N, C-alpha and C positions, 0 to 999 in steps of 0.2 A: 661545447655541450653545456657549459655552465648556465647559459641563458634559459635552458629548459628545466633547471632544477626547481624554480618556483612552481612551474606547472606540475612537476612530480609531487611537490608538497600539497598542492590543491587537489590533485587526482587521488592521492592516498586517502584524504578525508572523504572525498566524494564516494570512493569505492566502499569505504567502511560503512558510511551512513546508509547507502543504498542496499548493500548486502544485508544489513540488519533488518531491512523491511521483510525479507523472505527467508533469512537463514533459520528462523525459529520454526518454519513450517514443518519440516521433517523431524524436528526434535520434540514436537508436542506430545506424542505418546509416552516418551521417556520422562518428560517433565511431569505428565499426569501421574505416572506410577511413582516417581520419586517424591513429589510434593503432595500427592493425594488431592489433586485439584478437581473442581467441578467443570462442566462444560462452559459456564459463564467465565470462570477463571481463565480457561484456555483462550477464549475470545478476547479477554482483556489483555492478556500477554501480547497478543498481536495488535490489538486495536489501540491501546494507549500510546504506543510509539507513533503510529501513523497520525493519531489524533493530535498529539503534541506538535508534530511536524506541521500539520495543517493549521492549527490554531495560532502558532507563534511565528510562522514563516514571514509574514508581512511585517509583523512587529520587529522581528530581528533585523530585517532589512532596513527599516527606519532607524533603528538604534545604530546600526553599522554606518549609515550615512552620517550620523551625528558624531560618533566617537571614533570612527575608523574601521575599515573592513578587515584589516589584518588583525586588529585587536579582538574584534568579535569572533573571527574565525579561530584564532588561537585559543580564546576562552572556551569556545564550543568544543574544540578538541580535548581540552583538559577536562571539562565537565563530562564529555562523552566517555573518556577513559575511566574516570572515577566511577561513573554510573555502571559501566560495563563490569568493572571489578565487583561492585556491589551486587549486580545481577547474578554473577557467577557464584557469589558466596551466600545468596539468599537461601533461607531455610524454610520458607513457606510461600504460598502463592501471593499473599498480600504484599510481602516485601518485594517479591519479584515484579509485581505489577507497578508498584511505586517507583522502583528504580528503572524500569523500562520507560516510564513516563519522563524521568529525569534524563535518561538517554535520549529521548526524543527532543527535549529542550536543547541539548547540546547539538543534536543533528540539525535542528532548525537554524541555529546560529551558523552552522557550517554551510548548509545548503543555500541560505539566504545570501551568502557572501562569495561563493565560488566563482560565479560568472562575473561579478563585479571585479574581483581580483584579477581574473584573466584579462578582462577588458582594460584594466589600468596598467597591466604589466606589458602586454603585447600589442603590437600595432602592425598595420599593413598585412602582408602575406603571413607573417608569424602569428597574427591573431587568428586567421582562418585555420592554420595548422593546429594551434593550441586548442581551439574549440572543437576541431575534428577529433583530436586525441581525447579531450574531455568527454565528448559524446560517446566515443568507443568504450571508454572506461565505464561510463554510466550503463551502457548496454551490457558489458561484460559482467558488471556487478549483479544485474538481475539474473543472468545466466548462472553465475557462480553461487548464488545464495543457497538454493536447495542442495546442490552437490557438496559445497563446503560444510553445510549443516549436517548432511548425512555422514560424511567422512569423520568429522569431529565427534559426532554423537556415538557412532558405532565403534570407533577405534579408541576413543578416549572416554568422554562423558559429555552429556548435554551442556554442562557448565562451561566447557571449552569453546562453545560458540560465542561466549562473551569474553572469556580470558584471552582469546586470540586477538582481540582488539587492542590489548595493552601494548605489545611491542610495536604494532603498526602506529598507534597513537603517539608513542614516545618519538618514533622516527619522524612522523609528520609534524609534531610540535617543534622538534629541533630544526628541521628543515625550514619550517615557516619562519621561525625567529632568525635563522641565519641567512636565508636567501630571498625571502619575500619582503620587498621594501614597503615601508609604512607610508601610504599616501595621506596627504592632509585631509582631515575630515571636513565635511560640509555642515556647518553648524546652523544653517538656516532652517532646517527641518527637524521638528521635534517628534517624539514618539506618541502616537495616539493611544494612550493607556486606557481611556474609557472605551474606545472602540475595540481594542484588543480584549479587554475583560468581557465585554458583551458578546463578542464573537466566540470566545472560549467557552463561556457558560452555555450559549446556544448549542454549539457543536457537542460539548461534553454531556449535557443533560439529555439531548436527543439520543446519542449513542448509548448512554447508560440505560435509558428507558427501553431501547430495543434489545439490549443484552439481558436485562433483568425482567423483561415482560413475562417470560414463561414462569419465572419464580414468583413474581408478585401477583400475576394475573393481569390480563390486558385491560380489564375494566376496573382494576383496583384503584384506590385513591392515590397510592404511591406512583403507579405508572402514569395515570392521567395527570397527576401533579407535575411529574417530570416533563411530560410533553408540553404541558402548559407553561412551565418555566422556560423551556426551549423556545416556544413561540414568543413569549414576552421578551426574552433576551434578544431574539432575532429582530423584533420590532424596534427595540432600544438601539441595537446596532445600526439599523437603517436610519433612525432619527439622528443618532450621533454623527454618522458619516455625512449627512446632509448639512450639518451645522459646523463641522470642523473646517478650519482654514487649511489644515494639512491632514486630510483624512488618511486612515489606514488603507482604505480602498475608495477611490473616487467613483461614486455610483453613476456619474455621468458617462462613464465608459460603456455602461450597459444600454445607452441610447442607441448605439450602433448594433444592428442585428448580427453582424459578423462576430463581434466580441461576445455577445450573449450566447450565440451558437457554439463558439469555441469553448466557453466555460461549461456548458452542458455536455459537450463532447468529452472534455477532459474528465469530468466526474464519471460519466457512464463508461468511458474506456477502462478506468481502473476497476470499477465494479464488475464489468462484464468479463474482463480478461484475467484478473488476478485474485479476486476476493474468494473464489471457491477453492483455491488450491489447498487451503488448510484442511478442508473437509475431504478433498481427494486424498491427501496424505494420510488422514486418519483411516480411511477405507483401505488404502494400500497396506498399511502396517498392521492395524488391529484386526482386520478381516482377512485380507489376502496373505498376511504373514510375511510380508517383505521387510527387510531390514532398512534402517535409515538411509544407507548409501543407495540401495536399489530403489527406494522410494524417490530419492532425489534425482536419480538418473531417469526414472520413469517420467518425470516432469520436464526433462531436458529438451524434448522435441519443440516445445513452445519457445524456450529461451534460444535454442540454436536457430530456429527459423527466424525469430526476430533479429538476431545478430547478423545472420547471413543476408536477410532482405534489406535491412536498414541502410547499409552503405550504397548498394546499387540503386535503391529507390531514391535516396537523396540525390544521387548523381543524375539519374535519367529522368526523374520526375520534378526536377528543380523548377522548370518553367510551367508546370501544370498548376492550375488553380487549386488552392488548399481545400476547397469544397470537395473536389474529386478525390484527392489523396486521403484526407481525413474521413470523408464519407465512406469511401471504398474500404478503408482500413477497418472502420467500425462494423461495416456490413460483414466483412470477413471474420471479425472477432465474434459477432453474433452467430454466424454460420458454424464456426468452430465449436462454440458451446452447444449448439443444437446437435452436432455430430456426436458429441460426447454423451448426449442424453439417450443414446442407444444402450447404455450399460444395463446389465441385468444381473441376477443373482449368480450366474455362472461365468460372468465376464472376468477377465484378467486385465492387467495393466495395458495390454496391447490394444484393447478396445478404445483406449483414450488417445492413442497416438495420432490418428488422422485429424481428430478435432483439435488437439494441442498444436499440431503443425500449422493448421489453417489459422488458428487464433494467433500464433506467433507471427505468421506472415502479416496478418492485419496490424499487429502491434508494430512491426518493423516499418510498415508503410505510414501509419498514422502518427506515431509518437514523435519522430524527429521534426515534424512540421508544426506541431501544436504551439510551441513557445514562439517560434519565429512568426507564425501567422498571427498570433495574438499581439505581438509587438508591432507588426505591420498594420494592424487594424486600428491603431490609435495614434494620436499625435506623438512625435518623437520624444517629447519631454515626459510622456507617460509610459514609455516603453519598458522601463524597469519595473514599474508597478504592474503592467500587464503580464510580464514574464513571471513575476512573483505570484500573481493571481492564478495563472495556469498551474504552477507547482502546488499552490494551496488547494486548488480544486481537485487535482489528482490525488493528493494525500487524503483530503476529506472524503473523496469518493472511495478510497481504499478502506478508510475507517468505517464509514457508514455501510459500505458494501459487506464487510465482514459481519457486521451486526445484522443487517437485513437478511443476508443469505444464511446466517446462522439460524434465524427464525424459520426460514423456509426449510432448511435441512432438518432441523429438529421436528418441525411439523410433519415432514415426510416420514421420518423415522417412527414417530408416535402413531400416525395414521396407519402405517403398514403393520405395526405391532398390534394395534387395536383391531384391525380388520382380519388379520391372518393368525393372530396369536391367541385366539380364544382358548382358554383352558391351560395354555402354556405360560402366559404372561399375566400375572395378577394386576400389575400396575404399569400400563404401557408408558405413561409419562415418565415415571421414575426410571424405567428400563431404558427409555430413549435418552434420558440424562446420562445414564451410565455408559451407554454405547457412544454417545457423542463426546463423552469425556475420555475416550480411549480405553474403556474397560470391557471390550467385547469378550476377551478371553475369560475374564473373571465372571462375567454374567453366565457364560456357558458352564464354566467349571463348578459354579455354586449351585447349579440346577441338580435335580434328582437324576441319578444315572439313566433311568428309563427315558428321561426327557431331553437328554443332552443332544442327541442327533437331531431331533425335531427342532430344538431351540437353535442349534447351530445353523440349520438351513433357514430358519426364520431371521436370524441375524443377517445373513447374506441378503435375503430378500428386502429386509428393512433398510439396510444401508444403500442398496441399489435404488430403492424407491426415493430415499432422501436425496441421493445424488441426482437422480433424474429430475426431480423438482427443482433442485438448485441450478442445474444446467439449463433447464427450460427458461427459468426466470432470467438467468444471465444472458442467454441468447436473445430473449425479447428485449432486454435493456440495450444490448449491443446494436440490434437492428434499429431500435428507437434512436439511439445516438447517431447512427449513420444517416437516418432520414432527417434528423434535425440539422446535421452538418450540411447535407445536400440542399436543404431548404433555406438556411440562413447565412452560411458562410460565403463570402464573396472575395474575389481577388481585390486587394487594395488598389486604389487608383494610383497610376504613376504620376509623379510630380511633373508639372509642366516645364 
């Protein structure tokens, strides 16, 4: 059994960093109450982590190639542990957001090196077994996130969703240093720092503009300036990558329609399947009155379906072209979101179950194929870069999806309050901010006694309207991703 201890060390880190993508979802209302956060603050608590993962993943992989994968993985574990401690001790939303970003940096260092470590340690049949176990742990992490977050938040405190990382990190660090051998680094490849900086500025400024657009005004100089900065940084990134001898991302990969289609599919999969869960959790807790554990369990049909479908799908659909598996998976994800758009003011959590299950089945079919299809669509020497690009696209999709769907959700809330709340709501936009910030109970409690019943019904209707819009946009993006995959992705040609 000793030969599997390095795999345990790698899987511990993988489980932690992926759990932390979703573990905060059911803790958001408690965070909002404890730290007096705004809607934008809640978005940033989720978004900054995914954004750091997306922005730094390729750069961390390049650095690991240069100085050693074990060294970067262990350093990522240490940074992740320290940032988790700081998140748990944060006394205000700004500090929490900053340390969540640092947590994402550590997560990027870990995620960029896990597959490389497994490839270097295991060979032959053992490698297949190791990657199978790693894939199962990755799927279990997505399933465990909301449930773990609910249990820790309800029975201890929201801060324990971060404190729980500390003993796991210590164990993972000790096992990594003890059992994972240090492979010799490849010093021929440097880190593309200009490209990394340009990509980070482009992704960060676009996300910031989407999150703060409601506060600044969509036509304000600040918002337009941020979008302009994002566009300039993106152009700079493209120019840098075409001129670098060792680019962060070789743009020539996009000449193949299959690779381009896979990148679009990876982005839209994350948006359509996962980005709305934060707003679903707010509805379940602040409007439907569910506790964190119950809210986490309400989201379980998606994770359970994904986990149950992934293994048989990988086994029985192995010889099927990835255009069909990825395309069909995304079409199911879009259909699942549309099914959830039937929610109304009187709905309970059970209204979401069919759609969540269908979405989960789509995730289980499409996700396992994405990375392998991307690697197979390019030359072998670019396989690692292609795999990293898929992971980057998925995390970037999650970050941008939370921001974009946050705009959609807030707009649905404000429009419903404006259309149906005449006389009961003086400032629909400010009330929408409070509702989206998890303060539905306070909004109703602070109203005049004669208006509380009417306002309570209005809150239910506004949340339902916001969620419907969010689900409809998610569904449309899922269907679009499926059509793109069906049109562009092709089975790679077999070598002669």
